[in-house]
N, C-alpha and C positions, 0 to 999 in steps of 0.2 A: 744345307743350311749349317752355318757354323756358329759356335758359341765361343766367346773369348777364352784363350788359354791363360791359366794363372801362372804366376811365378811363386817361388817359395816366400811366403809372407806370414804374418800372424793371421789368425782366422778372420778377424774383422776386416783387415786389408784385403785378404783374398776374396771375401764376399763382395766388398765394394768394387774390386777390379772386375768382377764378373757380373756387376749390376744386380746383385742379389741383396734385397733390403730386408733386414730383420731388426727387431728392437733389441735393446740391451738384455732383456730378460731371456729372450730366445738364444742369443749368443752365449749367455752364461750357461744355459742348459746344454748347449752343444759342447762347451768347454768341460762341463761336468761329465758328459758322455765320453769325451776324449779321455779324461782321467780314469774313468771306470774301465774302459776297454784296455787301456795301456796296463792298468794294474792287474786285470784278469789275464792278460796275455803273458804276464810274467810266469804264470804257472799252467795256463791252458792255451792251447793253440787254437784261438778263436778267429784270428784274422791275420792277414799278411801285413797289416798296418801296425808297425811296432815302434814308431816314433811319433812325436807330436806333428811333425810335418806330414808324415804319411797319413795320420788320422785326418788332419785338416784337408788334405787333398781328396780323401775319400768322402768327406762331408761336402765339399764343393761339388765333387762329381755327382753326389746324390741329389744336390739341390739345383744344379743347372737346368734340369727339365722344367723348373718353375717358369722359365721364359716362354714355354709353349704349351704347358698343360692347360686344358680346359678346366673350368670349375668342377669340383667333385666333392661329394659329401661322405663317401665311404671308399675304402681301399683294402685290398688283400695283397699281402706280400708273400711270395712263395719262396721258401728256402732262405729264411731271413739271416741265418748265420750270425755274424757279429752285429747285425743291425743296419747294414747298408742295403738299400737306401732308406728303409722304412722309418728308422728312428729319427733321422734328420728331417725327413719329409713331415713326420708327425709333429715335430717341434715347429716347423715352418707353417704348417696348416692345422692349427689346433681346433678349428671348427669342423674338421673331418674326423671320422672314426677310422682306425687302422686295425686290421686283423693280421697278425703275423703268424706264419706257419713254419715251424722248425722242428724236425723230428729228432735231432741229435741232443742228447741229454744235457751236455755241458753248455751248449749254445742256448738251449731253452732256459736253463737256470740263469744264465747271464742276462738274457733278455727280460726275464722276470725281475731280476735285480735292478736293471736299468729302469724299468717301468716304475718300480717301487721307489727307488732312490730319487728319481727325477720327478716323481709325482705326475706321470703322464696319464691323465684320466681318459684320454681318447684312444688309448692303445690296449689291445689284448693280445696275448700270445698263446698258441695252441701247439702242444707237442704231438704232431701228427704229420703224415705225408699227405700230399695232394690227393692220392687215391682214396684215402679214408676220410676226407674232409666232410663228405655228406653225412657220415655217421655222427658227427658232432652237432649237427643241426637237424635232428629228425623231424621236428614239428614245424620249423620255419626255415627253409633252405636259405643259405647265405647268398645274397645278391649284392654286388658292389658296383660302383661307378668306374673304378680303376683297379687294374691288376698289375702289380709291379713284380719284377724279378731280376736278380743278377745271377740266377742259377745257370749251370753249365748246360743244362738240358737244351736240345735244339728248339728253336723258337716254334716251329710248326707243331712239334710234339706237345710242348707246354700249352700252346694256345688251344689245341684240340682237347686236351685234358681239362683245361680250366675254363673254357668258354661258357660252360653252364652256370658258372658263378658270376658272370659279368652281365650287367643290365643291358637292355636292348641297345641303348645309345652309349654304352660304356667303352672304355679304351684299355688296351694293353700298353704298358710301358716296359720294354725289355732292354736291359743294359747289356750290350753286346760288344765284342772285340772288333778290331779294325777290318778283319776279313769278312765280316757279316754282309757289308754292302755289296761286295763282289759276288757273293753267293746268294744274294737275296732272291733273285728270280728262280734259281734252281730249287731253293727250299720252299719259297712261297710264291708261286707263279703270278698271282694276281696283285702282289704287293708293289708299291711304288717307291722309288728313291726319295720322293718328297716326304715319305714317312720316316726317313732316316735323318736324324740330327747329329752332327759330329762335333767332337771336341777332343783334341789330341788323338789318342788311339781308341777312344770310346765312340761307339755308335749307339744312340738312343733310338730304338725302334718304337714309334708311337703310332698306334693304329687302332681303328675301330674294330668291333667284334662283328666282322662282315665277311669272313672267309669261309669257303667250303673246303673241307679236307677229306 
């Protein structure tokens, strides 16, 4: 399944070309996010996106899954880094809560700043690794409808480690490179190519929490 490829345009045009509908307030927040990340990137290596065009491409990449995502009320993003895809998704889906997991101090501080500057009431960020997430919620274990990640960790490993945080009918949304589809059956034997959505060199692996590892 393919999602339309963007050309280099301003953000609003890119979104329209990819049939992503946001209101003017949401687009303004995404532009503010762009400015913040570019400013922080001048002194901190937070993201490979170092131009406005690069930022806009990463935002569109983050939002293209809106075409196929089922409705969700809560999400956990693992290895949030500079905020892709979670910040963009949280702006587009303000009725859902987002928990961001980022162990690296500079990136954690940046995400805190983004949440504060943009007034993102539906977003929380935790300075922790996935292995220690349970300790942050000792009385009420975290359960979400959607787990997202652009982390380099192999999909099968991440899913095995994170599946306890996903609700029974929840989904994983993993942002993978172009070779993922070719290696899918080797890594996750029961997975289907129908769970892979493609755009340029990106594969979005969108699957339910139903695998045995």
